[in-house]
Structures are given as C-alpha cells and as structure tokens.
PyMOL Python script that loads the backbone (N, CA, C, O; Angstrom):
from pymol import cmd

cmd.read_pdbstr("""\
ATOM      1  N   MET A   1     -39.115-135.663 -42.955  1.00  0.00           N
ATOM      2  CA  MET A   1     -37.667-135.690 -43.012  1.00  0.00           C
ATOM      3  C   MET A   1     -37.116-134.542 -42.166  1.00  0.00           C
ATOM      4  O   MET A   1     -37.608-133.416 -42.247  1.00  0.00           O
ATOM      5  N   ALA A   2     -36.126-134.818 -41.380  1.00  0.00           N
ATOM      6  CA  ALA A   2     -35.527-133.812 -40.505  1.00  0.00           C
ATOM      7  C   ALA A   2     -34.730-132.800 -41.314  1.00  0.00           C
ATOM      8  O   ALA A   2     -34.160-133.121 -42.356  1.00  0.00           O
ATOM      9  N   LYS A   3     -34.705-131.570 -40.809  1.00  0.00           N
ATOM     10  CA  LYS A   3     -33.932-130.532 -41.475  1.00  0.00           C
ATOM     11  C   LYS A   3     -32.455-130.790 -41.256  1.00  0.00           C
ATOM     12  O   LYS A   3     -32.036-131.282 -40.208  1.00  0.00           O
ATOM     13  N   ARG A   4     -31.679-130.446 -42.265  1.00  0.00           N
ATOM     14  CA  ARG A   4     -30.229-130.564 -42.166  1.00  0.00           C
ATOM     15  C   ARG A   4     -29.700-129.265 -41.564  1.00  0.00           C
ATOM     16  O   ARG A   4     -30.053-128.178 -42.022  1.00  0.00           O
ATOM     17  N   THR A   5     -28.864-129.373 -40.549  1.00  0.00           N
ATOM     18  CA  THR A   5     -28.259-128.193 -39.941  1.00  0.00           C
ATOM     19  C   THR A   5     -26.814-128.474 -39.574  1.00  0.00           C
ATOM     20  O   THR A   5     -26.409-129.624 -39.403  1.00  0.00           O
ATOM     21  N   SER A   6     -26.055-127.412 -39.457  1.00  0.00           N
ATOM     22  CA  SER A   6     -24.660-127.470 -39.012  1.00  0.00           C
ATOM     23  C   SER A   6     -23.808-128.433 -39.829  1.00  0.00           C
ATOM     24  O   SER A   6     -23.058-129.235 -39.273  1.00  0.00           O
ATOM     25  N   LYS A   7     -23.926-128.351 -41.136  1.00  0.00           N
ATOM     26  CA  LYS A   7     -23.151-129.224 -42.012  1.00  0.00           C
ATOM     27  C   LYS A   7     -21.941-128.480 -42.561  1.00  0.00           C
ATOM     28  O   LYS A   7     -22.002-127.276 -42.813  1.00  0.00           O
ATOM     29  N   THR A   8     -20.857-129.198 -42.742  1.00  0.00           N
ATOM     30  CA  THR A   8     -19.668-128.609 -43.354  1.00  0.00           C
ATOM     31  C   THR A   8     -19.873-128.523 -44.859  1.00  0.00           C
ATOM     32  O   THR A   8     -20.785-129.138 -45.411  1.00  0.00           O
ATOM     33  N   ALA A   9     -19.019-127.757 -45.508  1.00  0.00           N
ATOM     34  CA  ALA A   9     -19.090-127.635 -46.965  1.00  0.00           C
ATOM     35  C   ALA A   9     -18.860-129.001 -47.625  1.00  0.00           C
ATOM     36  O   ALA A   9     -19.529-129.347 -48.599  1.00  0.00           O
ATOM     37  N   ALA A  10     -17.917-129.762 -47.090  1.00  0.00           N
ATOM     38  CA  ALA A  10     -17.627-131.089 -47.653  1.00  0.00           C
ATOM     39  C   ALA A  10     -18.844-132.014 -47.526  1.00  0.00           C
ATOM     40  O   ALA A  10     -19.159-132.750 -48.461  1.00  0.00           O
ATOM     41  N   GLN A  11     -19.525-131.981 -46.387  1.00  0.00           N
ATOM     42  CA  GLN A  11     -20.721-132.803 -46.207  1.00  0.00           C
ATOM     43  C   GLN A  11     -21.807-132.401 -47.203  1.00  0.00           C
ATOM     44  O   GLN A  11     -22.489-133.258 -47.763  1.00  0.00           O
ATOM     45  N   GLN A  12     -21.963-131.107 -47.419  1.00  0.00           N
ATOM     46  CA  GLN A  12     -22.968-130.628 -48.362  1.00  0.00           C
ATOM     47  C   GLN A  12     -22.621-131.046 -49.792  1.00  0.00           C
ATOM     48  O   GLN A  12     -23.507-131.419 -50.562  1.00  0.00           O
ATOM     49  N   CYS A  13     -21.346-130.985 -50.145  1.00  0.00           N
ATOM     50  CA  CYS A  13     -20.927-131.411 -51.484  1.00  0.00           C
ATOM     51  C   CYS A  13     -21.286-132.876 -51.717  1.00  0.00           C
ATOM     52  O   CYS A  13     -21.802-133.233 -52.776  1.00  0.00           O
ATOM     53  N   ARG A  14     -21.014-133.712 -50.736  1.00  0.00           N
ATOM     54  CA  ARG A  14     -21.349-135.133 -50.878  1.00  0.00           C
ATOM     55  C   ARG A  14     -22.860-135.330 -50.949  1.00  0.00           C
ATOM     56  O   ARG A  14     -23.344-136.084 -51.793  1.00  0.00           O
ATOM     57  N   TYR A  15     -23.599-134.672 -50.086  1.00  0.00           N
ATOM     58  CA  TYR A  15     -25.049-134.857 -50.022  1.00  0.00           C
ATOM     59  C   TYR A  15     -25.729-134.417 -51.318  1.00  0.00           C
ATOM     60  O   TYR A  15     -26.613-135.109 -51.822  1.00  0.00           O
ATOM     61  N   TYR A  16     -25.322-133.276 -51.853  1.00  0.00           N
ATOM     62  CA  TYR A  16     -25.945-132.746 -53.071  1.00  0.00           C
ATOM     63  C   TYR A  16     -25.224-133.183 -54.351  1.00  0.00           C
ATOM     64  O   TYR A  16     -25.617-132.808 -55.456  1.00  0.00           O
ATOM     65  N   GLU A  17     -24.164-133.983 -54.184  1.00  0.00           N
ATOM     66  CA  GLU A  17     -23.404-134.530 -55.301  1.00  0.00           C
ATOM     67  C   GLU A  17     -22.912-133.444 -56.249  1.00  0.00           C
ATOM     68  O   GLU A  17     -23.139-133.498 -57.458  1.00  0.00           O
ATOM     69  N   VAL A  18     -22.231-132.453 -55.667  1.00  0.00           N
ATOM     70  CA  VAL A  18     -21.627-131.368 -56.439  1.00  0.00           C
ATOM     71  C   VAL A  18     -20.159-131.250 -56.043  1.00  0.00           C
ATOM     72  O   VAL A  18     -19.756-131.685 -54.964  1.00  0.00           O
ATOM     73  N   ASP A  19     -19.361-130.651 -56.939  1.00  0.00           N
ATOM     74  CA  ASP A  19     -17.939-130.468 -56.654  1.00  0.00           C
ATOM     75  C   ASP A  19     -17.686-129.315 -55.690  1.00  0.00           C
ATOM     76  O   ASP A  19     -16.788-129.389 -54.851  1.00  0.00           O
ATOM     77  N   ASN A  20     -18.476-128.250 -55.808  1.00  0.00           N
ATOM     78  CA  ASN A  20     -18.297-127.075 -54.958  1.00  0.00           C
ATOM     79  C   ASN A  20     -19.665-126.560 -54.544  1.00  0.00           C
ATOM     80  O   ASN A  20     -20.404-126.027 -55.371  1.00  0.00           O
ATOM     81  N   ILE A  21     -20.003-126.711 -53.289  1.00  0.00           N
ATOM     82  CA  ILE A  21     -21.327-126.314 -52.802  1.00  0.00           C
ATOM     83  C   ILE A  21     -21.531-124.816 -52.924  1.00  0.00           C
ATOM     84  O   ILE A  21     -22.651-124.364 -53.161  1.00  0.00           O
ATOM     85  N   PHE A  22     -20.467-124.036 -52.766  1.00  0.00           N
ATOM     86  CA  PHE A  22     -20.608-122.582 -52.847  1.00  0.00           C
ATOM     87  C   PHE A  22     -20.983-122.143 -54.265  1.00  0.00           C
ATOM     88  O   PHE A  22     -21.846-121.283 -54.437  1.00  0.00           O
ATOM     89  N   GLU A  23     -20.343-122.726 -55.274  1.00  0.00           N
ATOM     90  CA  GLU A  23     -20.704-122.430 -56.661  1.00  0.00           C
ATOM     91  C   GLU A  23     -22.147-122.838 -56.923  1.00  0.00           C
ATOM     92  O   GLU A  23     -22.903-122.111 -57.567  1.00  0.00           O
ATOM     93  N   TYR A  24     -22.514-123.993 -56.422  1.00  0.00           N
ATOM     94  CA  TYR A  24     -23.882-124.487 -56.588  1.00  0.00           C
ATOM     95  C   TYR A  24     -24.890-123.529 -55.960  1.00  0.00           C
ATOM     96  O   TYR A  24     -25.943-123.263 -56.540  1.00  0.00           O
ATOM     97  N   MET A  25     -24.568-123.015 -54.781  1.00  0.00           N
ATOM     98  CA  MET A  25     -25.470-122.080 -54.110  1.00  0.00           C
ATOM     99  C   MET A  25     -25.635-120.796 -54.918  1.00  0.00           C
ATOM    100  O   MET A  25     -26.750-120.295 -55.066  1.00  0.00           O
ATOM    101  N   VAL A  26     -24.536-120.262 -55.441  1.00  0.00           N
ATOM    102  CA  VAL A  26     -24.604-119.031 -56.225  1.00  0.00           C
ATOM    103  C   VAL A  26     -25.392-119.269 -57.510  1.00  0.00           C
ATOM    104  O   VAL A  26     -26.228-118.446 -57.884  1.00  0.00           O
ATOM    105  N   GLU A  27     -25.137-120.376 -58.183  1.00  0.00           N
ATOM    106  CA  GLU A  27     -25.886-120.697 -59.405  1.00  0.00           C
ATOM    107  C   GLU A  27     -27.374-120.835 -59.112  1.00  0.00           C
ATOM    108  O   GLU A  27     -28.213-120.386 -59.892  1.00  0.00           O
ATOM    109  N   THR A  28     -27.690-121.452 -57.991  1.00  0.00           N
ATOM    110  CA  THR A  28     -29.084-121.599 -57.583  1.00  0.00           C
ATOM    111  C   THR A  28     -29.729-120.230 -57.412  1.00  0.00           C
ATOM    112  O   THR A  28     -30.850-120.006 -57.868  1.00  0.00           O
ATOM    113  N   TYR A  29     -29.022-119.320 -56.756  1.00  0.00           N
ATOM    114  CA  TYR A  29     -29.558-117.968 -56.547  1.00  0.00           C
ATOM    115  C   TYR A  29     -29.740-117.242 -57.881  1.00  0.00           C
ATOM    116  O   TYR A  29     -30.790-116.650 -58.131  1.00  0.00           O
ATOM    117  N   ILE A  30     -28.722-117.288 -58.730  1.00  0.00           N
ATOM    118  CA  ILE A  30     -28.774-116.584 -60.015  1.00  0.00           C
ATOM    119  C   ILE A  30     -29.896-117.127 -60.892  1.00  0.00           C
ATOM    120  O   ILE A  30     -30.510-116.380 -61.654  1.00  0.00           O
ATOM    121  N   ASN A  31     -30.163-118.414 -60.787  1.00  0.00           N
ATOM    122  CA  ASN A  31     -31.235-119.027 -61.582  1.00  0.00           C
ATOM    123  C   ASN A  31     -32.621-118.728 -61.029  1.00  0.00           C
ATOM    124  O   ASN A  31     -33.622-119.174 -61.591  1.00  0.00           O
ATOM    125  N   GLY A  32     -32.687-117.979 -59.935  1.00  0.00           N
ATOM    126  CA  GLY A  32     -33.972-117.550 -59.409  1.00  0.00           C
ATOM    127  C   GLY A  32     -34.562-118.419 -58.325  1.00  0.00           C
ATOM    128  O   GLY A  32     -35.695-118.187 -57.905  1.00  0.00           O
ATOM    129  N   ASN A  33     -33.837-119.404 -57.864  1.00  0.00           N
ATOM    130  CA  ASN A  33     -34.327-120.290 -56.811  1.00  0.00           C
ATOM    131  C   ASN A  33     -33.889-119.751 -55.453  1.00  0.00           C
ATOM    132  O   ASN A  33     -33.086-120.372 -54.757  1.00  0.00           O
ATOM    133  N   HIS A  34     -34.422-118.594 -55.087  1.00  0.00           N
ATOM    134  CA  HIS A  34     -33.982-117.905 -53.884  1.00  0.00           C
ATOM    135  C   HIS A  34     -34.306-118.671 -52.610  1.00  0.00           C
ATOM    136  O   HIS A  34     -33.502-118.670 -51.678  1.00  0.00           O
ATOM    137  N   SER A  35     -35.447-119.316 -52.546  1.00  0.00           N
ATOM    138  CA  SER A  35     -35.788-120.061 -51.333  1.00  0.00           C
ATOM    139  C   SER A  35     -34.869-121.270 -51.172  1.00  0.00           C
ATOM    140  O   SER A  35     -34.493-121.616 -50.052  1.00  0.00           O
ATOM    141  N   THR A  36     -34.510-121.908 -52.275  1.00  0.00           N
ATOM    142  CA  THR A  36     -33.580-123.035 -52.208  1.00  0.00           C
ATOM    143  C   THR A  36     -32.217-122.559 -51.738  1.00  0.00           C
ATOM    144  O   THR A  36     -31.565-123.218 -50.928  1.00  0.00           O
ATOM    145  N   PHE A  37     -31.788-121.404 -52.253  1.00  0.00           N
ATOM    146  CA  PHE A  37     -30.520-120.824 -51.802  1.00  0.00           C
ATOM    147  C   PHE A  37     -30.543-120.613 -50.288  1.00  0.00           C
ATOM    148  O   PHE A  37     -29.597-120.978 -49.590  1.00  0.00           O
ATOM    149  N   SER A  38     -31.621-120.028 -49.791  1.00  0.00           N
ATOM    150  CA  SER A  38     -31.733-119.765 -48.349  1.00  0.00           C
ATOM    151  C   SER A  38     -31.640-121.051 -47.545  1.00  0.00           C
ATOM    152  O   SER A  38     -30.967-121.092 -46.516  1.00  0.00           O
ATOM    153  N   GLU A  39     -32.306-122.095 -48.002  1.00  0.00           N
ATOM    154  CA  GLU A  39     -32.247-123.382 -47.306  1.00  0.00           C
ATOM    155  C   GLU A  39     -30.821-123.923 -47.292  1.00  0.00           C
ATOM    156  O   GLU A  39     -30.342-124.400 -46.263  1.00  0.00           O
ATOM    157  N   LEU A  40     -30.145-123.848 -48.438  1.00  0.00           N
ATOM    158  CA  LEU A  40     -28.773-124.337 -48.516  1.00  0.00           C
ATOM    159  C   LEU A  40     -27.861-123.564 -47.574  1.00  0.00           C
ATOM    160  O   LEU A  40     -27.023-124.153 -46.891  1.00  0.00           O
ATOM    161  N   TYR A  41     -28.023-122.249 -47.536  1.00  0.00           N
ATOM    162  CA  TYR A  41     -27.186-121.419 -46.670  1.00  0.00           C
ATOM    163  C   TYR A  41     -27.417-121.767 -45.199  1.00  0.00           C
ATOM    164  O   TYR A  41     -26.464-121.898 -44.432  1.00  0.00           O
ATOM    165  N   HIS A  42     -28.657-121.913 -44.817  1.00  0.00           N
ATOM    166  CA  HIS A  42     -28.963-122.174 -43.412  1.00  0.00           C
ATOM    167  C   HIS A  42     -28.606-123.596 -42.970  1.00  0.00           C
ATOM    168  O   HIS A  42     -28.571-123.880 -41.773  1.00  0.00           O
ATOM    169  N   GLU A  43     -28.344-124.478 -43.913  1.00  0.00           N
ATOM    170  CA  GLU A  43     -27.880-125.826 -43.574  1.00  0.00           C
ATOM    171  C   GLU A  43     -26.407-125.835 -43.181  1.00  0.00           C
ATOM    172  O   GLU A  43     -25.945-126.775 -42.535  1.00  0.00           O
ATOM    173  N   LEU A  44     -25.668-124.799 -43.565  1.00  0.00           N
ATOM    174  CA  LEU A  44     -24.232-124.756 -43.301  1.00  0.00           C
ATOM    175  C   LEU A  44     -23.941-124.426 -41.835  1.00  0.00           C
ATOM    176  O   LEU A  44     -24.720-123.744 -41.170  1.00  0.00           O
ATOM    177  N   ASN A  45     -22.812-124.922 -41.351  1.00  0.00           N
ATOM    178  CA  ASN A  45     -22.380-124.541 -40.004  1.00  0.00           C
ATOM    179  C   ASN A  45     -21.714-123.170 -40.058  1.00  0.00           C
ATOM    180  O   ASN A  45     -21.527-122.609 -41.138  1.00  0.00           O
ATOM    181  N   LYS A  46     -21.362-122.640 -38.910  1.00  0.00           N
ATOM    182  CA  LYS A  46     -20.828-121.277 -38.821  1.00  0.00           C
ATOM    183  C   LYS A  46     -19.573-121.104 -39.671  1.00  0.00           C
ATOM    184  O   LYS A  46     -19.454-120.126 -40.408  1.00  0.00           O
ATOM    185  N   GLU A  47     -18.652-122.030 -39.575  1.00  0.00           N
ATOM    186  CA  GLU A  47     -17.396-121.937 -40.324  1.00  0.00           C
ATOM    187  C   GLU A  47     -17.654-121.968 -41.831  1.00  0.00           C
ATOM    188  O   GLU A  47     -17.050-121.199 -42.579  1.00  0.00           O
ATOM    189  N   ALA A  48     -18.536-122.843 -42.274  1.00  0.00           N
ATOM    190  CA  ALA A  48     -18.848-122.942 -43.699  1.00  0.00           C
ATOM    191  C   ALA A  48     -19.546-121.672 -44.195  1.00  0.00           C
ATOM    192  O   ALA A  48     -19.332-121.252 -45.332  1.00  0.00           O
ATOM    193  N   ARG A  49     -20.378-121.060 -43.346  1.00  0.00           N
ATOM    194  CA  ARG A  49     -21.021-119.796 -43.725  1.00  0.00           C
ATOM    195  C   ARG A  49     -19.973-118.710 -43.910  1.00  0.00           C
ATOM    196  O   ARG A  49     -20.050-117.919 -44.849  1.00  0.00           O
ATOM    197  N   GLN A  50     -18.994-118.671 -43.016  1.00  0.00           N
ATOM    198  CA  GLN A  50     -17.918-117.689 -43.150  1.00  0.00           C
ATOM    199  C   GLN A  50     -17.118-117.938 -44.421  1.00  0.00           C
ATOM    200  O   GLN A  50     -16.742-116.992 -45.113  1.00  0.00           O
ATOM    201  N   ASP A  51     -16.857-119.194 -44.732  1.00  0.00           N
ATOM    202  CA  ASP A  51     -16.150-119.539 -45.964  1.00  0.00           C
ATOM    203  C   ASP A  51     -16.963-119.133 -47.190  1.00  0.00           C
ATOM    204  O   ASP A  51     -16.403-118.699 -48.197  1.00  0.00           O
ATOM    205  N   PHE A  52     -18.285-119.277 -47.101  1.00  0.00           N
ATOM    206  CA  PHE A  52     -19.131-118.879 -48.225  1.00  0.00           C
ATOM    207  C   PHE A  52     -19.047-117.374 -48.466  1.00  0.00           C
ATOM    208  O   PHE A  52     -18.976-116.936 -49.614  1.00  0.00           O
ATOM    209  N   VAL A  53     -19.056-116.582 -47.402  1.00  0.00           N
ATOM    210  CA  VAL A  53     -18.956-115.124 -47.548  1.00  0.00           C
ATOM    211  C   VAL A  53     -17.626-114.756 -48.202  1.00  0.00           C
ATOM    212  O   VAL A  53     -17.577-113.883 -49.068  1.00  0.00           O
ATOM    213  N   GLU A  54     -16.567-115.413 -47.793  1.00  0.00           N
ATOM    214  CA  GLU A  54     -15.258-115.177 -48.414  1.00  0.00           C
ATOM    215  C   GLU A  54     -15.301-115.543 -49.900  1.00  0.00           C
ATOM    216  O   GLU A  54     -14.809-114.793 -50.743  1.00  0.00           O
ATOM    217  N   PHE A  55     -15.884-116.687 -50.210  1.00  0.00           N
ATOM    218  CA  PHE A  55     -16.044-117.104 -51.603  1.00  0.00           C
ATOM    219  C   PHE A  55     -16.848-116.067 -52.379  1.00  0.00           C
ATOM    220  O   PHE A  55     -16.492-115.718 -53.504  1.00  0.00           O
ATOM    221  N   LEU A  56     -17.915-115.581 -51.789  1.00  0.00           N
ATOM    222  CA  LEU A  56     -18.787-114.606 -52.426  1.00  0.00           C
ATOM    223  C   LEU A  56     -17.999-113.372 -52.857  1.00  0.00           C
ATOM    224  O   LEU A  56     -18.119-112.923 -53.997  1.00  0.00           O
ATOM    225  N   PHE A  57     -17.204-112.831 -51.959  1.00  0.00           N
ATOM    226  CA  PHE A  57     -16.463-111.613 -52.264  1.00  0.00           C
ATOM    227  C   PHE A  57     -15.280-111.845 -53.199  1.00  0.00           C
ATOM    228  O   PHE A  57     -14.879-110.931 -53.919  1.00  0.00           O
ATOM    229  N   ASN A  58     -14.721-113.037 -53.199  1.00  0.00           N
ATOM    230  CA  ASN A  58     -13.560-113.320 -54.047  1.00  0.00           C
ATOM    231  C   ASN A  58     -13.915-113.862 -55.423  1.00  0.00           C
ATOM    232  O   ASN A  58     -13.162-113.644 -56.372  1.00  0.00           O
ATOM    233  N   GLU A  59     -15.035-114.559 -55.561  1.00  0.00           N
ATOM    234  CA  GLU A  59     -15.304-115.294 -56.787  1.00  0.00           C
ATOM    235  C   GLU A  59     -16.566-114.883 -57.541  1.00  0.00           C
ATOM    236  O   GLU A  59     -16.734-115.258 -58.701  1.00  0.00           O
ATOM    237  N   VAL A  60     -17.448-114.126 -56.912  1.00  0.00           N
ATOM    238  CA  VAL A  60     -18.753-113.844 -57.519  1.00  0.00           C
ATOM    239  C   VAL A  60     -18.788-112.408 -58.022  1.00  0.00           C
ATOM    240  O   VAL A  60     -18.224-111.499 -57.413  1.00  0.00           O
ATOM    241  N   ASN A  61     -19.465-112.230 -59.151  1.00  0.00           N
ATOM    242  CA  ASN A  61     -19.628-110.913 -59.751  1.00  0.00           C
ATOM    243  C   ASN A  61     -20.222-109.956 -58.716  1.00  0.00           C
ATOM    244  O   ASN A  61     -21.233-110.276 -58.091  1.00  0.00           O
ATOM    245  N   PRO A  62     -19.604-108.787 -58.529  1.00  0.00           N
ATOM    246  CA  PRO A  62     -20.064-107.839 -57.491  1.00  0.00           C
ATOM    247  C   PRO A  62     -21.531-107.417 -57.617  1.00  0.00           C
ATOM    248  O   PRO A  62     -22.131-107.007 -56.623  1.00  0.00           O
ATOM    249  N   GLN A  63     -22.108-107.505 -58.785  1.00  0.00           N
ATOM    250  CA  GLN A  63     -23.507-107.086 -58.924  1.00  0.00           C
ATOM    251  C   GLN A  63     -24.452-107.944 -58.089  1.00  0.00           C
ATOM    252  O   GLN A  63     -25.569-107.519 -57.794  1.00  0.00           O
ATOM    253  N   TYR A  64     -24.021-109.149 -57.705  1.00  0.00           N
ATOM    254  CA  TYR A  64     -24.872-110.051 -56.926  1.00  0.00           C
ATOM    255  C   TYR A  64     -24.623-109.968 -55.422  1.00  0.00           C
ATOM    256  O   TYR A  64     -25.418-110.494 -54.643  1.00  0.00           O
ATOM    257  N   HIS A  65     -23.551-109.328 -55.002  1.00  0.00           N
ATOM    258  CA  HIS A  65     -23.182-109.306 -53.580  1.00  0.00           C
ATOM    259  C   HIS A  65     -24.327-108.846 -52.688  1.00  0.00           C
ATOM    260  O   HIS A  65     -24.709-109.549 -51.752  1.00  0.00           O
ATOM    261  N   ARG A  66     -24.863-107.694 -52.967  1.00  0.00           N
ATOM    262  CA  ARG A  66     -25.899-107.120 -52.104  1.00  0.00           C
ATOM    263  C   ARG A  66     -27.133-108.019 -52.051  1.00  0.00           C
ATOM    264  O   ARG A  66     -27.674-108.272 -50.974  1.00  0.00           O
ATOM    265  N   GLU A  67     -27.574-108.496 -53.200  1.00  0.00           N
ATOM    266  CA  GLU A  67     -28.782-109.344 -53.246  1.00  0.00           C
ATOM    267  C   GLU A  67     -28.589-110.630 -52.448  1.00  0.00           C
ATOM    268  O   GLU A  67     -29.457-111.032 -51.673  1.00  0.00           O
ATOM    269  N   ILE A  68     -27.446-111.260 -52.650  1.00  0.00           N
ATOM    270  CA  ILE A  68     -27.179-112.534 -51.969  1.00  0.00           C
ATOM    271  C   ILE A  68     -27.054-112.324 -50.469  1.00  0.00           C
ATOM    272  O   ILE A  68     -27.566-113.127 -49.689  1.00  0.00           O
ATOM    273  N   ILE A  69     -26.388-111.270 -50.058  1.00  0.00           N
ATOM    274  CA  ILE A  69     -26.239-111.006 -48.630  1.00  0.00           C
ATOM    275  C   ILE A  69     -27.596-110.750 -47.986  1.00  0.00           C
ATOM    276  O   ILE A  69     -27.847-111.221 -46.876  1.00  0.00           O
ATOM    277  N   LYS A  70     -28.468-110.021 -48.654  1.00  0.00           N
ATOM    278  CA  LYS A  70     -29.812-109.804 -48.114  1.00  0.00           C
ATOM    279  C   LYS A  70     -30.544-111.131 -47.934  1.00  0.00           C
ATOM    280  O   LYS A  70     -31.246-111.319 -46.940  1.00  0.00           O
ATOM    281  N   ARG A  71     -30.388-112.039 -48.872  1.00  0.00           N
ATOM    282  CA  ARG A  71     -31.067-113.330 -48.807  1.00  0.00           C
ATOM    283  C   ARG A  71     -30.493-114.202 -47.694  1.00  0.00           C
ATOM    284  O   ARG A  71     -31.193-115.063 -47.160  1.00  0.00           O
ATOM    285  N   MET A  72     -29.228-113.990 -47.340  1.00  0.00           N
ATOM    286  CA  MET A  72     -28.602-114.793 -46.291  1.00  0.00           C
ATOM    287  C   MET A  72     -29.138-114.434 -44.914  1.00  0.00           C
ATOM    288  O   MET A  72     -29.080-115.259 -44.002  1.00  0.00           O
ATOM    289  N   LEU A  73     -29.649-113.242 -44.742  1.00  0.00           N
ATOM    290  CA  LEU A  73     -30.111-112.797 -43.417  1.00  0.00           C
ATOM    291  C   LEU A  73     -31.465-113.330 -43.060  1.00  0.00           C
ATOM    292  O   LEU A  73     -31.978-113.039 -41.979  1.00  0.00           O
TER     293      LEU A  73
END
""", "prot")
cmd.dss("prot")
cmd.show_as("cartoon", "prot")
cmd.util.cbc("prot")
cmd.orient("prot")
C-alpha cells in the first residue's frame, strides 16, 4: 500500500473517520502510540502541519508541547 502524503486535515478526518484529526493525533500520542502519531503528522501537507502546531499551542495541555514537538521532527 502506498504511503499517504500531502493530505489536508479534512481528507485525514474522512480517511480515519474522526471529527477532528488534530485531537485524534494528540490522543494517539498521549496514549503512547508515538510511531502512529509520527505517521499521522507526516501524512499532513504543509498547511495542515502549520494548523496542527497552532492547535497544539491553543488547545493542548502545555506539559505535552515539548514532547510532541520533538516527535514531529
């Protein structure tokens, strides 16, 4: 199966059947599925990645910011 790349947030929501892909990604990370989180992040296009960072700083508990950002790199 080909890797998914350059997908919008809306495309990811439909594909993974979730209401908010960013919430899903954070929950995945918090639940310890770090490799899955990395795959989800790298499937996003540039604009969606920027939107995720904004979501991270506005909606996620600050204790996770550093860990999640390290995993995104």
